[in-house]
N, C-alpha and C positions, 0 to 999 in steps of 0.2 A: 340686934345688937350688931355694932357696924365692925368691921374688918380692920387690919391693919392699912397703912398707908405709907409707903415707902417713898421716901426724897433721897435723889442724887444730886449729890452739889459736883459739879462739872465745871471746874476751873479751866478754863482757855487763855491760849494767848497765839495767835498765829495759826490759829486751829479750822481755817474755813476747809479745807478738803476735809480733813479727817472728822469733822462736827458732824456732818450728815449720816457717817458710815457710824459712829458711835450710838448716835440717838434711836437709828433705825433699828441696831442690835438690842438694844437696851429696852426698845418699844415691843418690839416682837418678842422677848423674851417675857416682860411681864404680862403682856396682852394673851400670849399662849398657855400661861400658868394663872392667869385669872387675878392678877396680883392688882392692884390699886397703887398709883405711883404718879412723881413727878419728878421731873428734871430741872433742878435749877441749874442755867448755864450762867457763868461767873466770870464776865469777861473784862481782861484789864485794858481796854483801849487799842484792840489791836489794831495793828495798820493795814491787814492785808483783809479786811472786810467780814471778820467772824460776827460782829455782830449781827451785820445783815443777812448772812445766812441762819442765825439763830431767830431772827424775826420771820424768817421764811418757815422755818420748820414749827416754830408755833403758830403759825396761820394753818399747816398743815394738821398737825398733832391737837390744835385748841391750847388753848392759854389755860386751861386746868391741867394738862399734861406739860408743856414745856413753859 
């Protein structure tokens, strides 16, 4: 039987600097507790490059997670 999977919906706007911090903290907490998860980043066309940071995080953590 498969366990639960948790989805975090993370709305963003101009969060380029904060996004890596929150994603790292969430991933670390989930991994340490052996919790299956995904983080869904919802960006509202941020002009500061938040989307590009989200794409880099997706490369780091994988498409299954981000």
